[in-house]
Every structure is written in structure tokens, then in C-alpha cells.
N, C-alpha and C positions, 0 to 999 in steps of 0.2 A: 198262846192264844187259847182261850176257853170258849167253846161253843156250847149252848144249851139247846136241847131239843124240845119243841112244843108241837102241838097239832093244829092244823088249819081247820076251822069249822066247816068251810064249804066243801072240802074234798076229803078230809080225814088224813091227808098226807102230812108228813113231818115238815117242820120248818126249823132250821138251825140258826140261832141268833148268837152273835158274838156277845158274851155277857158284859164285857167292858163297854159296849156301845149303848146299853139300855140306859135311858135318861129317867124314865118313870113308867109306871103302869097303873091301870085303873080298872076296877071291876065294872061290868056292865049289868044292866037289868036282866039280861038273858042268862047270866051265870058264867059268861065268858070273860076274858080279860083282854084289854087293849094295851099293847106294849108300845111305848114311844121310844124310837131308836134315834131319831134326830129331829131337828126342827119341824119338818113337815112329814116325816116318814114314820108310820106306825103300822102295826099289824094286829089282827084279832086272832086269839088262840082259844081253844076249847078249855084249857086248864083254868081253874078258878084262881082267885087272887092269892090264896094261901099256897097253892102249888107253885105259882110263879115266884113268889117270895122265897120259898124253899129252894127252888132250882137256882135262883140267882144269889143265894147266900153263900158266902165263902165256907169252905170246909178245911179241916186240917191238912188234907192232901194238896190244897191250893198253895200252901206255903213251901212246898218242895220244889 
């Protein structure tokens, strides 16, 4: 199980999301990103779209 760490904009506290559960993500006008986890569950993170994509992209270590 791989979890990815992002930051909550309201509090600055971390949020850990199971990478395999992410369905989609979208940039917002404020420069944050909304991550869609399931049908009606989503969260807003301070990381921009490029940072979210990088965090969710598989790495060679994931194949181990």
C-alpha cells in the first residue's frame, strides 16, 4: 500500500492519501489542486497540479 503526503490548505497539516484510490485531480484558480478519491469524496491540497502528478507517478522502486 503506497500513501502519498500532501498538505491541507486550511491548516497546513499533512494529509496522506492512498495513491491507488485517486481517480482524478484538477487544478483550481487559486493554484491548489482538488484530488478526487471516489465518487463524492475529494480533498483540496496546496500542491499544484504538477506536484500532484509527480507524487502519484510510479517510480522504479514501486516495482519492488
